[in-house]
GUDOMAR-995157 format. One record per residue (C-alpha): residue in three letters; x, y, z. Coordinates in steps of 0.001 Angstrom, whole numbers, plus 500000, padded with zeros to 6 digits. Example, Ala and Ser with C-alpha at 12.3 -4.5 7.8 and 13.67 -1.06 7.14 Angstrom:
GUDOMAR-995157
 type      X      Y      Z
  ALA 512300 495500 507800
  SER 513670 498940 507140
END
This chain:
GUDOMAR-995157
 type      X      Y      Z
  MET 354694 509757 745797
  LYS 354553 509332 749563
  GLN 356750 511533 751731
  ASN 357948 508774 754114
  LEU 359329 506658 751301
  LEU 362199 504173 751896
  THR 365261 504608 749692
  TYR 368390 502819 748803
  ILE 371387 502915 746465
  SER 373152 499866 745036
  LEU 376820 499586 744119
  PHE 378066 496761 741799
  SER 374424 496021 741183
  GLY 374751 493492 738350
  ALA 371387 492687 736858
  GLY 369555 493929 739917
  ILE 368448 490396 740858
  GLY 369209 490730 744592
  CYS 368039 494288 744727
  TYR 364750 493209 743227
  GLY 363888 492101 746750
  PHE 363995 495771 747817
  LYS 361655 496661 744846
  GLN 359256 493926 746098
  GLU 359067 495824 749441
  ASN 358416 499201 747741
  PHE 361777 500762 748290
  TYR 362784 503529 745853
  CYS 366130 503122 744152
  LEU 367935 506436 743930
  ALA 371095 505162 742165
  SER 372191 501868 740815
  VAL 375832 501483 739672
  GLU 376974 498794 737275
  ILE 379958 498765 734923
  LEU 378349 496524 732234
  ASP 375458 498038 730392
  LYS 374131 494597 729358
  ARG 373533 493936 733072
  LEU 372134 497396 733683
  GLN 369625 496738 730861
  PHE 367969 493973 732983
  GLN 367296 496697 735660
  ARG 365673 498898 733120
  PHE 363424 496041 731954
  ASN 362232 495747 735572
  GLU 361939 499479 736131
  LYS 364208 499268 739179
  CYS 364938 503030 739392
  THR 362137 505623 739557
  TYR 364075 507988 737208
  PRO 366259 507146 734139
  ASN 369279 509004 735619
  GLY 369342 506538 738483
  TYR 370909 503884 736207
  ILE 374569 504755 736331
  LYS 376964 502912 734080
  GLY 380554 503121 735148
  ASP 383367 502342 737606
  VAL 382530 503366 741094
  CYS 386174 504177 741664
  LYS 385935 507102 739242
  GLU 384955 510572 740568
  GLU 382540 511275 737789
  VAL 380534 508142 738769
  LYS 380523 509241 742426
  ASP 379355 512684 741302
  GLN 376424 511045 739471
  ILE 375480 509209 742731
  ARG 375780 512499 744697
  GLY 373660 514213 742037
  GLN 370900 511650 742355
  ILE 370815 511944 746144
  ALA 370799 515701 745914
  PHE 367898 515554 743460
  TRP 365825 513315 745811
  LYS 366593 515564 748801
  LYS 365394 518563 746909
  GLU 362444 516857 745346
  TYR 361256 515075 748582
  LYS 361948 517227 751621
  LYS 363884 515882 754598
  LEU 364861 512827 752713
  GLU 367642 510684 754258
  LEU 369216 507791 752539
  ASP 367976 504553 754187
  VAL 370173 501810 752737
  LEU 373468 501440 750890
  ILE 374068 498069 749366
  ALA 377517 496965 748145
  THR 378334 493581 746543
  PRO 381778 494232 745009
  PRO 383166 491637 742528
  CYS 384421 488625 744295
  GLN 386707 486808 741745
  GLY 389868 487492 743770
  MET 388326 486107 747014
  SER 386326 483163 745686
  LEU 387530 479647 746374
  ALA 385984 478682 743000
  ASN 388401 480946 741106
  HIS 391517 478948 740205
  LYS 393062 481810 738156
  LYS 393809 484360 740829
  LYS 396510 486855 740037
  ASP 397157 490104 741793
  GLU 393616 490891 743010
  LEU 394515 493540 745542
  GLY 393223 496359 743329
  ARG 389954 494494 742687
  ASN 389511 493759 746393
  SER 390042 497400 747112
  LEU 386684 498085 745500
  VAL 385503 497350 748939
  THR 387316 500509 750058
  GLU 385244 502534 747630
  SER 382140 501110 749227
  ILE 383474 502054 752689
  LYS 384292 505627 751535
  LEU 380796 506120 750099
  THR 379176 504680 753210
  LYS 381178 507204 755274
  GLU 380263 510141 753033
  LEU 376540 509373 752436
  ASN 375859 508184 755960
  PRO 372920 505888 755263
  LYS 370784 504628 758166
  PHE 371769 501047 757193
  PHE 374476 499433 755019
  ILE 374688 495883 753640
  PHE 377879 494271 752284
  GLU 377548 490862 750806
  ASN 380319 488678 749464
  VAL 382087 485285 749465
  ARG 383024 483352 752618
  ALA 386599 484645 752530
  PHE 385516 488330 752310
  LEU 386430 489428 755821
  THR 389983 488008 755847
  THR 390905 489112 752376
  ILE 393437 491977 752187
  CYS 392482 495336 750731
  THR 394251 498676 750418
  ASP 392400 500832 752950
  ILE 391590 504578 752809
  ASP 394774 505357 754614
  GLY 396815 503594 751937
  ASN 397768 500648 754136
  ASP 396973 497043 753435
  LYS 394757 495283 755948
  SER 391942 492768 756218
  ILE 388546 493975 754868
  LYS 387104 493435 758319
  GLN 389742 495720 759897
  ALA 389009 498300 757280
  ILE 385274 498197 757939
  GLU 385871 498429 761673
  LEU 388358 501308 761554
  ASN 386235 503455 759241
  LEU 382660 502644 760146
  ALA 382438 501211 763641
  GLY 382479 504612 765267
  ASN 379176 505518 763633
  TYR 377607 502058 763131
  ASN 376685 499012 765127
  ILE 377952 496240 762842
  SER 377246 492488 762629
  TYR 379404 490130 760610
  GLN 377975 486650 759797
  ILE 379122 483846 757469
  ILE 375895 482016 756629
  ASN 374604 479516 754136
  PHE 371700 481095 752365
  LYS 369938 477692 752106
  ASP 369213 478080 755851
  TYR 367490 481398 755179
  GLY 364903 480651 752518
  SER 367132 480443 749471
  PRO 366590 477082 747646
  SER 370297 476469 746950
  SER 373446 476070 748962
  ARG 375460 479355 748891
  THR 377757 480176 751783
  ARG 378330 483870 751973
  THR 379441 486735 754185
  LEU 376765 489224 755188
  VAL 377740 492449 756957
  ILE 375023 494712 758203
  GLY 375585 498040 759831
  VAL 372973 500165 761621
  ARG 373644 503784 762386
  LYS 374063 504250 766139
  ASN 371503 507067 766471
  ILE 368824 504539 765522
  GLY 368789 503116 768963
  GLU 365860 500792 768819
  ILE 367180 498653 765895
  THR 370192 496318 765945
  PRO 371868 494603 762943
  LEU 370448 491295 764137
  ASP 366970 492681 763636
  ILE 367742 493183 760046
  PHE 369274 489735 759275
  PRO 367015 487302 757390
  ASP 365171 484636 759483
  LEU 366032 480985 759614
  LYS 363763 478878 757428
  PRO 363511 475166 756563
  GLU 365672 473922 753710
  LYS 363968 473380 750335
  THR 364921 470439 748158
  LEU 365613 470585 744462
  ARG 362395 468640 743872
  GLN 360395 471182 745819
  THR 361959 474035 743861
  ILE 361839 472795 740306
  GLY 360020 469461 740341
  HIS 356854 471011 738910
  LEU 358573 471920 735616
  PRO 358139 469535 732621
  SER 361002 467232 731506
  LEU 362909 468451 728455
  ASP 364449 466462 725652
  TRP 367829 467478 724101
  GLY 367398 470899 722467
  GLU 363683 471299 723483
  ILE 362191 474676 724458
  ASP 359070 474506 726670
  GLU 356255 476008 724564
  ASN 354796 477585 727765
  ASP 358069 479147 728942
  ILE 360889 480165 726662
  TYR 363243 480259 729667
  HIS 362608 476622 730402
  SER 365237 475732 727859
  PHE 369030 475019 727741
  LYS 372036 475409 725434
  THR 373040 472180 723652
  TYR 376483 470960 722774
  ASN 377926 468064 720799
  SER 375422 465244 721206
  GLU 378402 462828 721529
  MET 378628 464184 725078
  LEU 375241 462656 725996
  LYS 376740 459229 726405
  TRP 379022 460582 729124
  ILE 375929 461444 731280
  LYS 373022 459227 730160
  ASP 373669 456334 732518
  LEU 374540 458379 735579
  LYS 372511 457954 738739
  GLU 371949 460825 741162
  GLY 375275 461916 742769
  GLU 377356 460255 740053
  SER 379849 462021 737808
  ALA 380783 461155 734206
  PHE 384226 460270 735623
  ASP 382523 457339 737393
  ASN 381640 455609 734109
  LYS 383161 452068 733862
  ASN 383260 452112 730132
  VAL 386229 454218 729105
  GLU 384397 455303 725888
  ASN 381928 457140 728137
  LEU 384575 459147 730027
  PRO 384823 462886 729253
  GLN 387334 463178 726426
  ARG 388392 465139 723373
  LYS 390337 464425 720236
  LYS 393567 466140 719268
  ASP 395623 465241 716201
  GLY 393642 462012 715952
  LEU 394445 460951 719532
  ILE 391900 460696 722336
  ILE 392828 462795 725397
  TYR 390785 462120 728512
  ASN 389727 465136 730580
  ALA 391248 465565 734007
  ASN 388939 465149 737025
  LYS 390179 468189 738957
  ASN 387259 468288 741374
  GLY 384379 466083 742106
  ASP 381478 468322 741009
  LYS 381940 468374 737198
  TYR 379682 466353 734920
  LYS 377785 465411 738050
  ARG 374132 464537 738215
  GLN 372301 466303 741065
  TYR 369987 464908 743734
  TRP 366244 465479 743669
  ASP 365820 465285 747413
  LYS 368762 467456 748583
  VAL 369159 471190 748531
  ALA 370220 472501 745148
  PRO 373891 473208 744576
  CYS 375433 476612 744394
  ILE 374709 478244 741062
  HIS 377870 479516 739293
  THR 378297 481773 736226
  ARG 378975 478923 733855
  ASN 375768 477078 734676
  ASP 375187 476444 730872
  ILE 377812 473717 730394
  LEU 378017 470026 731425
  SER 381636 470413 732505
  SER 380919 473160 735021
  GLN 380101 472634 738671
  ASN 376932 470671 739510
  THR 374980 471563 736450
  ILE 373287 468323 735412
  HIS 369582 467696 736033
  PRO 368644 464818 738423
  VAL 366748 462905 735674
  ASP 367042 464643 732254
  ASN 370240 464331 730284
  ARG 371025 468033 730174
  VAL 372059 471011 732164
  PHE 369540 472902 734242
  SER 367347 475287 732179
  ILE 367382 478991 732531
  ARG 364127 478885 734461
  GLU 365449 476194 736730
  VAL 368570 478064 737782
  ALA 366395 481273 738200
  LEU 364050 479421 740626
  VAL 367050 477893 742470
  MET 368238 481485 742959
  SER 364718 482458 744208
  ILE 364185 484927 741282
  PRO 360520 485611 740985
  GLU 358922 484499 737761
  LYS 357737 488037 737072
  PHE 361392 489283 736869
  LYS 362066 490212 733263
  PHE 365105 489108 731357
  ALA 364042 490936 728194
  GLU 362137 493959 727209
  LEU 359291 491706 725911
  ASP 357407 489865 728653
  VAL 357469 486058 728645
  GLN 354030 485678 727123
  LYS 355129 487574 724054
  LEU 358379 485695 723837
  ASN 356407 482389 724037
  ALA 354389 483469 721043
  LEU 357417 483709 718788
  SER 358120 481062 716221
  LEU 360600 478321 717099
  ALA 363252 479932 714919
  GLU 362678 483329 716542
  LYS 362961 481745 719999
  ARG 366246 480125 719086
  HIS 367601 483403 717775
  PHE 366501 485196 720966
  LEU 368121 482552 723176
  LYS 371364 482452 721141
  LYS 371698 486224 721637
  SER 370563 486416 725272
  GLU 371109 483194 727164
  MET 374689 483612 728162
  ASN 374137 487095 729651
  ILE 371110 485845 731546
  ARG 372869 482841 732974
  HIS 376054 484774 733929
  SER 373868 487420 735584
  ILE 372043 484733 737622
  GLY 375302 483068 738680
  GLU 376685 486443 739925
  ALA 373618 487477 741849
  VAL 372479 487540 745474
  PRO 369403 485295 745739
  THR 366386 487612 745635
  ILE 364756 486192 748743
  ILE 367740 487162 750939
  PHE 367564 490851 750153
  HIS 363720 490689 750127
  GLN 363770 489561 753745
  ILE 366262 492194 754753
  ALA 364138 494859 752986
  ALA 361087 493618 754756
END
């Protein structure tokens, strides 16, 4: 292993989809922290960490988890002389800040996970740090290290600006190489003793938008319940076929709520009565446009009633492969221990069993992720 290796740690790392961009640029992952083992398992499939102890399952707020991180850094410093941590990545859970979350309660504690990221950044003193989160990230209130409530931006400034040059930008990732619209906050800090580099040097470069057709138009059409024999992930979860009439006549940009025939409006039966679904926002049961940028991918990208999930032509939600491509996840990224060729060789019954067990975790992980291409450009 080379002595001038580049290193990083990742907090709240999910399935490691964003961080895969750092692996593509030959960074070594010292520690990757994730509270859900089913997400951490994806990282193991893709050999994200060099050593097994680098995968740390747990809550970053707990001292034993922080001790595991410190232990991994100490191990690397001992094993590879003069090693200094290059990058700390933190993408804390965003449910309390997201505009898409209609069930907010008291999220102050959750938002204070940002404070744990700030503490570890101060302690570990990486050359660079990257915080990524939703649009409202910087103005959201957290409980700071001093015990006082303040905006996240104020907390970052008070604790880190003395040692880091910091740039804060709210950007739409579609303008930076990602094939879908995803407006996010990106905070990049560069340690002040690295005088020749500024945070703006690390930000991804502007790139032309990609349409949905350019991103997934090469994939074959799928009938209801079909699994592409050449790609098990080009498949989708089916629901009651009665729902097909709600979407079958929709043109691009239309929603099932636009149907003129009341029988084709989204509905359910209760005690023998028909109850029509409420049209709370305009992006549910909505067919997408081929020649526009793909919509933001959410965690419930498996259902017709979620936000912007319906294919431009086929009467179905986007397949797993399609949402993966829209999130710029490389096709070589593994969602299972078996590679895709071996999964494709399974019988149809075996494929359905695998998808029934795995699809929701895969789709949720994709919806929670940072598009791989964004972190790949930063790593580069």
